[in-house]
Biopython code that builds the backbone (N, CA, C, O; Angstrom):
import numpy as np
from Bio.PDB.StructureBuilder import StructureBuilder

atoms = [
    (1, "MET", "N", (153.671, -15.477, 156.077)),
    (1, "MET", "CA", (152.229, -15.477, 156.025)),
    (1, "MET", "C", (151.650, -14.728, 157.214)),
    (1, "MET", "O", (150.597, -14.101, 157.100)),
    (2, "GLU", "N", (152.320, -14.787, 158.340)),
    (2, "GLU", "CA", (151.764, -14.180, 159.548)),
    (2, "GLU", "C", (151.634, -12.664, 159.425)),
    (2, "GLU", "O", (150.610, -12.098, 159.809)),
    (3, "SER", "N", (152.646, -12.013, 158.901)),
    (3, "SER", "CA", (152.586, -10.551, 158.803)),
    (3, "SER", "C", (151.520, -10.099, 157.811)),
    (3, "SER", "O", (150.851, -9.091, 158.037)),
    (4, "GLU", "N", (151.358, -10.842, 156.709)),
    (4, "GLU", "CA", (150.315, -10.499, 155.749)),
    (4, "GLU", "C", (148.928, -10.679, 156.352)),
    (4, "GLU", "O", (148.030, -9.874, 156.106)),
    (5, "TYR", "N", (148.755, -11.729, 157.137)),
    (5, "TYR", "CA", (147.459, -11.969, 157.763)),
    (5, "TYR", "C", (147.156, -10.900, 158.812)),
    (5, "TYR", "O", (146.016, -10.446, 158.919)),
    (6, "ILE", "N", (148.151, -10.498, 159.574)),
    (6, "ILE", "CA", (147.945, -9.455, 160.578)),
    (6, "ILE", "C", (147.585, -8.136, 159.898)),
    (6, "ILE", "O", (146.720, -7.409, 160.388)),
    (7, "ALA", "N", (148.232, -7.817, 158.782)),
    (7, "ALA", "CA", (147.879, -6.610, 158.033)),
    (7, "ALA", "C", (146.454, -6.706, 157.500)),
    (7, "ALA", "O", (145.723, -5.715, 157.495)),
    (8, "LEU", "N", (146.060, -7.888, 157.055)),
    (8, "LEU", "CA", (144.694, -8.103, 156.583)),
    (8, "LEU", "C", (143.692, -7.899, 157.709)),
    (8, "LEU", "O", (142.632, -7.308, 157.499)),
    (9, "VAL", "N", (144.015, -8.377, 158.889)),
    (9, "VAL", "CA", (143.127, -8.212, 160.044)),
    (9, "VAL", "C", (142.987, -6.738, 160.404)),
    (9, "VAL", "O", (141.891, -6.289, 160.738)),
    (10, "HIS", "N", (144.070, -5.985, 160.343)),
    (10, "HIS", "CA", (143.985, -4.554, 160.643)),
    (10, "HIS", "C", (143.122, -3.828, 159.613)),
    (10, "HIS", "O", (142.372, -2.919, 159.968)),
    (11, "ALA", "N", (143.219, -4.218, 158.346)),
    (11, "ALA", "CA", (142.359, -3.621, 157.322)),
    (11, "ALA", "C", (140.896, -3.953, 157.582)),
    (11, "ALA", "O", (140.023, -3.101, 157.412)),
    (12, "VAL", "N", (140.628, -5.180, 157.991)),
    (12, "VAL", "CA", (139.255, -5.599, 158.288)),
    (12, "VAL", "C", (138.709, -4.839, 159.492)),
    (12, "VAL", "O", (137.530, -4.487, 159.513)),
    (13, "LYS", "N", (139.542, -4.585, 160.486)),
    (13, "LYS", "CA", (139.104, -3.787, 161.637)),
    (13, "LYS", "C", (138.694, -2.380, 161.204)),
    (13, "LYS", "O", (137.699, -1.845, 161.693)),
    (14, "GLU", "N", (139.451, -1.785, 160.294)),
    (14, "GLU", "CA", (139.106, -0.457, 159.788)),
    (14, "GLU", "C", (137.791, -0.491, 159.014)),
    (14, "GLU", "O", (136.970, 0.418, 159.135)),
    (15, "ILE", "N", (137.598, -1.529, 158.229)),
    (15, "ILE", "CA", (136.348, -1.671, 157.483)),
    (15, "ILE", "C", (135.176, -1.813, 158.435)),
    (15, "ILE", "O", (134.126, -1.207, 158.223)),
    (16, "TYR", "N", (135.343, -2.599, 159.470)),
    (16, "TYR", "CA", (134.275, -2.781, 160.449)),
    (16, "TYR", "C", (133.954, -1.463, 161.143)),
    (16, "TYR", "O", (132.786, -1.148, 161.368)),
    (17, "TRP", "N", (134.973, -0.700, 161.480)),
    (17, "TRP", "CA", (134.768, 0.590, 162.127)),
    (17, "TRP", "C", (134.025, 1.546, 161.195)),
    (17, "TRP", "O", (133.092, 2.230, 161.617)),
    (18, "MET", "N", (134.439, 1.593, 159.929)),
    (18, "MET", "CA", (133.767, 2.482, 158.982)),
    (18, "MET", "C", (132.335, 2.049, 158.731)),
    (18, "MET", "O", (131.451, 2.893, 158.586)),
    (19, "SER", "N", (132.093, 0.753, 158.679)),
    (19, "SER", "CA", (130.727, 0.262, 158.495)),
    (19, "SER", "C", (129.844, 0.649, 159.670)),
    (19, "SER", "O", (128.686, 1.022, 159.480)),
    (20, "SER", "N", (130.378, 0.562, 160.879)),
    (20, "SER", "CA", (129.585, 0.967, 162.040)),
    (20, "SER", "C", (129.350, 2.474, 162.041)),
    (20, "SER", "O", (128.303, 2.935, 162.495)),
    (21, "LEU", "N", (130.302, 3.238, 161.542)),
    (21, "LEU", "CA", (130.122, 4.679, 161.414)),
    (21, "LEU", "C", (129.035, 4.997, 160.390)),
    (21, "LEU", "O", (128.183, 5.851, 160.633)),
    (22, "PHE", "N", (129.061, 4.312, 159.245)),
    (22, "PHE", "CA", (128.017, 4.501, 158.233)),
    (22, "PHE", "C", (126.654, 4.095, 158.771)),
    (22, "PHE", "O", (125.646, 4.740, 158.481)),
    (23, "GLU", "N", (126.627, 3.031, 159.549)),
    (23, "GLU", "CA", (125.365, 2.582, 160.133)),
    (23, "GLU", "C", (124.830, 3.615, 161.126)),
    (23, "GLU", "O", (123.621, 3.835, 161.196)),
    (24, "TYR", "N", (125.699, 4.233, 161.873)),
    (24, "TYR", "CA", (125.292, 5.251, 162.842)),
    (24, "TYR", "C", (124.637, 6.442, 162.142)),
    (24, "TYR", "O", (123.667, 7.005, 162.648)),
    (25, "TYR", "N", (125.164, 6.823, 160.988)),
    (25, "TYR", "CA", (124.624, 7.952, 160.237)),
    (25, "TYR", "C", (123.598, 7.528, 159.184)),
    (25, "TYR", "O", (123.252, 8.319, 158.306)),
    (26, "ASP", "N", (123.118, 6.309, 159.263)),
    (26, "ASP", "CA", (122.127, 5.760, 158.325)),
    (26, "ASP", "C", (122.577, 5.846, 156.870)),
    (26, "ASP", "O", (121.764, 6.124, 155.988)),
    (27, "LEU", "N", (123.830, 5.616, 156.614)),
    (27, "LEU", "CA", (124.371, 5.605, 155.262)),
    (27, "LEU", "C", (124.699, 4.200, 154.788)),
    (27, "LEU", "O", (125.167, 4.017, 153.665)),
    (28, "LEU", "N", (124.460, 3.210, 155.631)),
    (28, "LEU", "CA", (124.856, 1.846, 155.301)),
    (28, "LEU", "C", (124.067, 1.299, 154.119)),
    (28, "LEU", "O", (124.567, 0.433, 153.402)),
    (29, "ASN", "N", (122.858, 1.778, 153.899)),
    (29, "ASN", "CA", (122.044, 1.304, 152.780)),
    (29, "ASN", "C", (122.603, 1.762, 151.442)),
    (29, "ASN", "O", (122.278, 1.182, 150.406)),
    (30, "TYR", "N", (123.436, 2.789, 151.450)),
    (30, "TYR", "CA", (123.983, 3.330, 150.211)),
    (30, "TYR", "C", (125.357, 2.763, 149.878)),
    (30, "TYR", "O", (125.934, 3.102, 148.844)),
    (31, "VAL", "N", (125.879, 1.915, 150.734)),
    (31, "VAL", "CA", (127.224, 1.368, 150.556)),
    (31, "VAL", "C", (127.132, -0.136, 150.341)),
    (31, "VAL", "O", (126.436, -0.834, 151.079)),
    (32, "ASN", "N", (127.836, -0.635, 149.325)),
    (32, "ASN", "CA", (127.889, -2.076, 149.082)),
    (32, "ASN", "C", (128.801, -2.745, 150.106)),
    (32, "ASN", "O", (129.520, -2.076, 150.848)),
    (33, "VAL", "N", (128.758, -4.060, 150.131)),
    (33, "VAL", "CA", (129.657, -4.811, 151.006)),
    (33, "VAL", "C", (131.088, -4.547, 150.544)),
    (33, "VAL", "O", (131.398, -4.736, 149.368)),
    (34, "PRO", "N", (131.960, -4.117, 151.444)),
    (34, "PRO", "CA", (133.325, -3.779, 151.040)),
    (34, "PRO", "C", (134.111, -5.005, 150.577)),
    (34, "PRO", "O", (133.915, -6.116, 151.070)),
    (35, "THR", "N", (134.995, -4.771, 149.625)),
    (35, "THR", "CA", (135.876, -5.814, 149.120)),
    (35, "THR", "C", (137.296, -5.520, 149.577)),
    (35, "THR", "O", (137.805, -4.416, 149.383)),
    (36, "VAL", "N", (137.926, -6.511, 150.181)),
    (36, "VAL", "CA", (139.319, -6.395, 150.617)),
    (36, "VAL", "C", (140.166, -7.148, 149.604)),
    (36, "VAL", "O", (139.918, -8.322, 149.331)),
    (37, "PHE", "N", (141.154, -6.482, 149.055)),
    (37, "PHE", "CA", (142.049, -7.110, 148.097)),
    (37, "PHE", "C", (143.351, -7.482, 148.790)),
    (37, "PHE", "O", (143.931, -6.681, 149.525)),
    (38, "SER", "N", (143.800, -8.702, 148.547)),
    (38, "SER", "CA", (145.053, -9.175, 149.123)),
    (38, "SER", "C", (145.780, -10.015, 148.087)),
    (38, "SER", "O", (145.156, -10.778, 147.349)),
    (39, "ASP", "N", (147.092, -9.875, 148.032)),
    (39, "ASP", "CA", (147.880, -10.682, 147.106)),
    (39, "ASP", "C", (148.508, -11.891, 147.793)),
    (39, "ASP", "O", (149.258, -12.640, 147.167)),
    (40, "SER", "N", (148.211, -12.081, 149.054)),
    (40, "SER", "CA", (148.745, -13.214, 149.806)),
    (40, "SER", "C", (147.715, -14.346, 149.818)),
    (40, "SER", "O", (146.753, -14.319, 150.585)),
    (41, "MET", "N", (147.930, -15.320, 148.970)),
    (41, "MET", "CA", (146.975, -16.431, 148.873)),
    (41, "MET", "C", (146.918, -17.232, 150.165)),
    (41, "MET", "O", (145.859, -17.751, 150.516)),
    (42, "SER", "N", (148.026, -17.342, 150.875)),
    (42, "SER", "CA", (148.001, -18.094, 152.131)),
    (42, "SER", "C", (147.146, -17.380, 153.176)),
    (42, "SER", "O", (146.448, -18.036, 153.949)),
    (43, "SER", "N", (147.189, -16.063, 153.210)),
    (43, "SER", "CA", (146.335, -15.320, 154.145)),
    (43, "SER", "C", (144.867, -15.454, 153.779)),
    (43, "SER", "O", (144.012, -15.590, 154.654)),
    (44, "ILE", "N", (144.576, -15.416, 152.491)),
    (44, "ILE", "CA", (143.188, -15.568, 152.043)),
    (44, "ILE", "C", (142.672, -16.955, 152.387)),
    (44, "ILE", "O", (141.548, -17.092, 152.870)),
    (45, "GLN", "N", (143.476, -17.989, 152.145)),
    (45, "GLN", "CA", (143.059, -19.353, 152.472)),
    (45, "GLN", "C", (142.901, -19.535, 153.974)),
    (45, "GLN", "O", (141.992, -20.234, 154.423)),
    (46, "PHE", "N", (143.773, -18.916, 154.749)),
    (46, "PHE", "CA", (143.671, -19.014, 156.204)),
    (46, "PHE", "C", (142.394, -18.348, 156.697)),
    (46, "PHE", "O", (141.780, -18.811, 157.658)),
    (47, "LEU", "N", (141.998, -17.270, 156.046)),
    (47, "LEU", "CA", (140.775, -16.568, 156.427)),
    (47, "LEU", "C", (139.534, -17.342, 155.999)),
    (47, "LEU", "O", (138.571, -17.439, 156.760)),
    (48, "ARG", "N", (139.548, -17.888, 154.797)),
    (48, "ARG", "CA", (138.367, -18.590, 154.278)),
    (48, "ARG", "C", (138.162, -19.963, 154.905)),
    (48, "ARG", "O", (137.028, -20.363, 155.172)),
    (49, "ASN", "N", (139.241, -20.677, 155.138)),
    (49, "ASN", "CA", (139.148, -22.040, 155.656)),
    (49, "ASN", "C", (139.579, -22.070, 157.111)),
    (49, "ASN", "O", (140.307, -21.196, 157.580)),
    (50, "ASP", "N", (139.128, -23.064, 157.796)),
    (50, "ASP", "CA", (139.482, -23.197, 159.208)),
    (50, "ASP", "C", (140.757, -24.027, 159.324)),
    (50, "ASP", "O", (140.728, -25.163, 159.799)),
    (51, "LEU", "N", (141.867, -23.455, 158.889)),
    (51, "LEU", "CA", (143.155, -24.143, 158.935)),
    (51, "LEU", "C", (143.835, -23.836, 160.254)),
    (51, "LEU", "O", (143.931, -22.680, 160.666)),
    (52, "GLU", "N", (144.295, -24.862, 160.897)),
    (52, "GLU", "CA", (145.021, -24.644, 162.148)),
    (52, "GLU", "C", (146.090, -25.708, 162.294)),
    (52, "GLU", "O", (145.824, -26.897, 162.122)),
    (53, "ASN", "N", (147.286, -25.281, 162.609)),
    (53, "ASN", "CA", (148.356, -26.194, 162.964)),
    (53, "ASN", "C", (149.171, -25.548, 164.073)),
    (53, "ASN", "O", (148.790, -24.495, 164.585)),
    (54, "THR", "N", (150.254, -26.145, 164.441)),
    (54, "THR", "CA", (151.021, -25.631, 165.580)),
    (54, "THR", "C", (151.622, -24.261, 165.293)),
    (54, "THR", "O", (151.860, -23.491, 166.224)),
    (55, "LYS", "N", (151.871, -23.942, 164.032)),
    (55, "LYS", "CA", (152.466, -22.652, 163.695)),
    (55, "LYS", "C", (151.443, -21.520, 163.642)),
    (55, "LYS", "O", (151.813, -20.350, 163.738)),
    (56, "THR", "N", (150.187, -21.848, 163.492)),
    (56, "THR", "CA", (149.169, -20.808, 163.354)),
    (56, "THR", "C", (148.204, -20.742, 164.524)),
    (56, "THR", "O", (147.250, -19.965, 164.485)),
    (57, "LYS", "N", (148.422, -21.527, 165.552)),
    (57, "LYS", "CA", (147.472, -21.559, 166.663)),
    (57, "LYS", "C", (147.393, -20.216, 167.385)),
    (57, "LYS", "O", (146.297, -19.774, 167.732)),
    (58, "HIS", "N", (148.523, -19.562, 167.619)),
    (58, "HIS", "CA", (148.491, -18.270, 168.300)),
    (58, "HIS", "C", (147.789, -17.212, 167.457)),
    (58, "HIS", "O", (147.145, -16.316, 168.004)),
    (59, "MET", "N", (147.905, -17.304, 166.124)),
    (59, "MET", "CA", (147.202, -16.370, 165.245)),
    (59, "MET", "C", (145.708, -16.623, 165.283)),
    (59, "MET", "O", (144.916, -15.681, 165.238)),
    (60, "ARG", "N", (145.324, -17.855, 165.363)),
    (60, "ARG", "CA", (143.910, -18.214, 165.394)),
    (60, "ARG", "C", (143.237, -17.636, 166.630)),
    (60, "ARG", "O", (142.111, -17.143, 166.558)),
    (61, "ILE", "N", (143.917, -17.695, 167.743)),
    (61, "ILE", "CA", (143.337, -17.198, 168.989)),
    (61, "ILE", "C", (143.256, -15.673, 168.974)),
    (61, "ILE", "O", (142.230, -15.103, 169.344)),
    (62, "LYS", "N", (144.317, -15.023, 168.554)),
    (62, "LYS", "CA", (144.381, -13.571, 168.652)),
    (62, "LYS", "C", (143.579, -12.856, 167.566)),
    (62, "LYS", "O", (143.039, -11.778, 167.814)),
    (63, "TYR", "N", (143.493, -13.430, 166.378)),
    (63, "TYR", "CA", (142.884, -12.730, 165.250)),
    (63, "TYR", "C", (141.680, -13.474, 164.675)),
    (63, "TYR", "O", (141.419, -13.394, 163.474)),
    (64, "CYS", "N", (140.950, -14.190, 165.516)),
    (64, "CYS", "CA", (139.839, -14.998, 165.009)),
    (64, "CYS", "C", (138.632, -14.156, 164.617)),
    (64, "CYS", "O", (137.763, -14.643, 163.894)),
    (65, "MET", "N", (138.551, -12.906, 165.070)),
    (65, "MET", "CA", (137.375, -12.110, 164.754)),
    (65, "MET", "C", (137.287, -11.789, 163.269)),
    (65, "MET", "O", (136.184, -11.592, 162.760)),
    (66, "ALA", "N", (138.395, -11.731, 162.564)),
    (66, "ALA", "CA", (138.355, -11.452, 161.129)),
    (66, "ALA", "C", (137.641, -12.573, 160.385)),
    (66, "ALA", "O", (136.869, -12.310, 159.463)),
    (67, "ARG", "N", (137.888, -13.804, 160.770)),
    (67, "ARG", "CA", (137.202, -14.925, 160.133)),
    (67, "ARG", "C", (135.716, -14.902, 160.465)),
    (67, "ARG", "O", (134.887, -15.186, 159.601)),
    (68, "ASP", "N", (135.371, -14.573, 161.691)),
    (68, "ASP", "CA", (133.961, -14.478, 162.067)),
    (68, "ASP", "C", (133.251, -13.401, 161.262)),
    (68, "ASP", "O", (132.137, -13.613, 160.784)),
    (69, "TRP", "N", (133.889, -12.249, 161.109)),
    (69, "TRP", "CA", (133.280, -11.169, 160.336)),
    (69, "TRP", "C", (133.167, -11.548, 158.869)),
    (69, "TRP", "O", (132.206, -11.160, 158.204)),
    (70, "PHE", "N", (134.140, -12.305, 158.351)),
    (70, "PHE", "CA", (134.061, -12.765, 156.963)),
    (70, "PHE", "C", (132.875, -13.706, 156.785)),
    (70, "PHE", "O", (132.136, -13.591, 155.807)),
    (71, "LEU", "N", (132.687, -14.632, 157.718)),
    (71, "LEU", "CA", (131.575, -15.577, 157.624)),
    (71, "LEU", "C", (130.227, -14.890, 157.797)),
    (71, "LEU", "O", (129.225, -15.356, 157.255)),
    (72, "LYS", "N", (130.186, -13.796, 158.538)),
    (72, "LYS", "CA", (128.939, -13.040, 158.705)),
    (72, "LYS", "C", (128.640, -12.140, 157.511)),
    (72, "LYS", "O", (127.552, -11.571, 157.425)),
    (73, "GLY", "N", (129.590, -12.006, 156.591)),
    (73, "GLY", "CA", (129.359, -11.234, 155.377)),
    (73, "GLY", "C", (129.631, -9.750, 155.503)),
    (73, "GLY", "O", (129.115, -8.962, 154.711)),
    (74, "TYR", "N", (130.431, -9.346, 156.483)),
    (74, "TYR", "CA", (130.748, -7.930, 156.644)),
    (74, "TYR", "C", (131.680, -7.420, 155.549)),
    (74, "TYR", "O", (131.729, -6.218, 155.290)),
    (75, "PHE", "N", (132.418, -8.321, 154.905)),
    (75, "PHE", "CA", (133.308, -7.942, 153.820)),
    (75, "PHE", "C", (133.538, -9.147, 152.920)),
    (75, "PHE", "O", (133.247, -10.286, 153.288)),
    (76, "VAL", "N", (134.065, -8.872, 151.741)),
    (76, "VAL", "CA", (134.406, -9.901, 150.756)),
    (76, "VAL", "C", (135.909, -9.824, 150.536)),
    (76, "VAL", "O", (136.480, -8.734, 150.504)),
    (77, "ILE", "N", (136.544, -10.967, 150.388)),
    (77, "ILE", "CA", (137.995, -11.002, 150.178)),
    (77, "ILE", "C", (138.298, -11.499, 148.772)),
    (77, "ILE", "O", (137.688, -12.456, 148.295)),
    (78, "GLU", "N", (139.229, -10.850, 148.127)),
    (78, "GLU", "CA", (139.676, -11.273, 146.790)),
    (78, "GLU", "C", (141.177, -11.216, 146.721)),
    (78, "GLU", "O", (141.760, -11.532, 145.683)),
]
sb = StructureBuilder()
sb.init_structure("model")
sb.init_model(0)
sb.init_chain("A")
sb.init_seg("    ")
for serial, (resi, resn, name, xyz) in enumerate(atoms, 1):
    if name == "N":
        sb.init_residue(resn, " ", resi, " ")
    sb.init_atom(name, np.array(xyz, "f"), 0.0, 1.0, " ", f" {name:<3s}", serial, name[0])
structure = sb.get_structure()
């Protein structure tokens, strides 16, 4: 689950970067909220819910910005 979640976080970072680029060029109004597709249900649940245990605590600290961006509506996960 950890490697899938880290890959998901890297994809979200790219989406955030592209969104800020579109915003800089005033193109953000023409783009819908991006959808991230993932086949790892455990990564999706970890992102959507605030799950934490001893095995995921280091991931929570290092990659928590993806969950924050998801809650702010910067992207949609499916």
